[in-house]
N, C-alpha and C positions, 0 to 999 in steps of 0.2 A: 901469101893468101891475101886477097883484097879485103878492104874494110867491110864490104857487104858480106863476104863469106864469114868473117869474124863475127859479125852481128847475127848471121843465120845460125852459126854454131852456138853462140851464146843463147839464142832463142830456143834452140833445140835442147840445151842443157838447163833451161829455165833460169838463166843467170843474166838475162838482158835487163838493163835498167827500165823501170816502169815507163819513163818518158819516151822510150823508143819502141815499146811493145806494139802499140797501135800502128806505127809506121811500118814495121817489119811484117806484121800480120796482114796489113793491107797489100803490101807488095807480093807476098806469097799467094794471096787469093786472086790478085788481078794481073800480075805480070808473069806470063808463061815461062820466061827465062829464069826468073827468080824462083818460081815454083819448082822448075826442073832441077835447079841447083840445090834447093832445099831437100828435095826428095833424094838426090844423090848423097847428100850429107847424112840424111836419116838412115839410108841403107847402109852406108859405111859405118855409122855409129852402131847400128844393130848387129852388123857383122863382127865388129870389134867386141861387143858385149857377149856375143855368142862364143867367140874364141875364149874369152875369159871364163865363161861358164864351163866350157869343155875342159879348160885347164884346171879349174877348181874341183871338178868332178873326177879328174883322173886319179888313179891309184898312186899312193906314195910308196916309193921303193923301200924294201926292207932295210937296205944299207943306210938310208937316210933316217929311218925310224930308229935304228940302232944307234946312230951317231947322236941323235937328239937325246935318247934315253941315257946314254953314257957320258954326256957332256957335263963338265964340272960347272956348277952354278956359281956365279959371282956373288959376293956378299951384299952388293948393293946394285940396284937396277934403276936407271933413270926412268922417270915416268914417260909414257908415250906423249909426244907433242900434240897439242890441241890444234885442230884445223882452224886457220884464220878465216876461211870462207865457210859461212854457215850452211852453204849448199853442198859441202863436201859429203859425199855419200859413203855409207859403210861398205857398200858393194865395191867402190873404188879402193877403199882401204884393204878389204879382203883380197882383192886382186893383187895389190902391191905386196902384201904379206906372202901371197902364194909365189910371186916372182922372186922374193928374197929367199924363200925356201928352195925354189928350183935352182937358183944360182949358187947355193951354199950359204950356210948361216954365218960362217966367218967370225965366230966368237960372239955373235949377238944372240943371247938366250933369254927367253921369257922366264921370269921367276914366278912360279905359280903361287908361292907363298905371299908375295908382295903385290901381285897384280890382280885386278878384278877379273872374274871369269867372263870370257867373251863367248857367246853362243852364236854360231853362224847359221842362219836360217837355211833350210833346204831350198835349193833352186826350184822354181816352178815350171821348168821346161818350156814347152812351146807357149803355155799360157802367158808367161811374162812377155815374151816377144810379141805376141798378138796384142797385148795391152799397150805395148810401146807403139806399135803401128796404129792402133785405133786412136790413141791419144793425138796422133798427128793428122790422120786422114779424116777423122770425124769433124775436125775444125774446118776442113776445106769446103768451099762452096762450088766454085767452078770446076775444081779437080777432085770432087768427092770420089769418083770412080774412074777406072780406065776405060771400061766399055759400058755404055748406057743400057738401060732396061729395054729400049726399043730393039736391041739385038739379043734378045733372050735366047733364041735358038743357038746363036753363035757362042754365047756364054756357056751354055750347057755342054756343047761339043768341046770347046776350048778347055774348060776346067776339068771336065771328065777325063779327057785324054791326058792332061798334064798331071793331075793328081792320081789317076788310076782308079777313081771312085765315081761310078755312075750316079747321077742324082737328078732330081727335079727341083726347080726353083720353088721354095716354099711360099705359099700364099698366106701371109699373116695380116691381111687387111682387116680382119676381124679385131685385131689388137690396136688398130689405128695407124699401122706402119705400111708405107707403100714401097715397093721394090724400086731402087734407084739404079742398080747396075752392079758391077763386080770389079774386083782387083785380084791380081795374083801376088801373093807375098812369098818370101823365101825365109825359112827358119832353119838354121843349121844345115843349109844346103838342100832342104826339102821344100817342095812346092806346097803352099797352103792357099786354098781358095777362100776369098772373102766376099760375101754377098752383103751389100749395104742397103739399109732401109731407113726411111725418114718419115716422121709424122708432120702434121700441119704446123706444129710449133717449132720445127727445126731439130727436134731431138733425133739422134741417130743411134740405131742398134745394128750390129753386124752378126752374121752367121759365118763361122769359119770351119773348115774341115781339112784334114790331111790323112794320108795313108798311115796305118800303123807300122808298116814295114817290119813286122815281126815283133814290135815292142808294144804290148798290150797295156792299156791304162788300168785294167782290172775288170770290174763288173760293168754292166750297162747302167748302173745306178748313177743318177745325176749328182755331181759334186759341185759345191758352191765355193767360190774363191773371190777375194777382193784384192785387186792389184792396181796400184797407181790411181786410185779413186774410181775404178770401174768394177762393177759386179760381173762375174763370169759364172755361167752354168755350163758344165762340161760333162761329156759322157762318151762311151765307146759303143760302136755297133758294127758287127762284122769285122772287116779289116780297116775300119775308119775310126778316127777320133773327131769329135764334133764339139762345138761350143757356140753359145750366144753371149754377146758382151754389150753392156750399156752402162750409162752413168749410175752411180750408187743411188741416185734419187729416182731411178726408173723402176716403178712398181710393177710394170707389166712383163718383166723379163721371164718369169716362170711361165706365164701364159704364152709368151713367144716360144720358149723352149718346148713346151708341150705340143704346140702346133707344128714346130719344125720336126719333132720326132715322128709325127704322123705323115708329113709330106716328103721328107728328104730320103 
């Protein structure tokens, strides 16, 4: 892996030293080859995280549960090592623990009496992945979208056919946001449409949707989430799942969602 690839990977993981941030950010925004490589890395990273999510959500076999329940606990347990890197994520630790369980415990047993209780948060499904994508693409200037707003008819045909959901591009100019164009995302092997909007200050919000494929979110009631510093309002309608996403500081998100529900 080249030095540039290592820097791009570190930038994606938010581990790049501050004195190199501006240099890499500028290259991503101005150099098409660098931007393309960064997008490949971002896609690979998202795919890997998706695989971990699927693994963590999979059912544990009864034989493994029985083995854990009947294991003899040792009288002393060494404390879990502390991560040297402050950016070490709990999600990565959880994935590592899952891999240990899958490969066999091999005598390593958690002593519930001596260890603090660890609660693993429920995964947020496609919302988390969309938040990851938005965190990358909302920073782009030259490459904010794949297909520009001047090809609106093409966008509607392209994304309707790909997602299986007919739609009209929502007009949210009343909220101060202008349609910029669209992207196609992939979340756990499923196509997700992303419509991008920007206001005069450069603030970006996105409208995303995907087919339910038989997995309903529940009611059509709007649900609020905050992931990776972004606010998300999501709901289901018919055989589709929809959301709008923007910065936590964005006060117009509900107004945007209300308009989208009328238009899409």
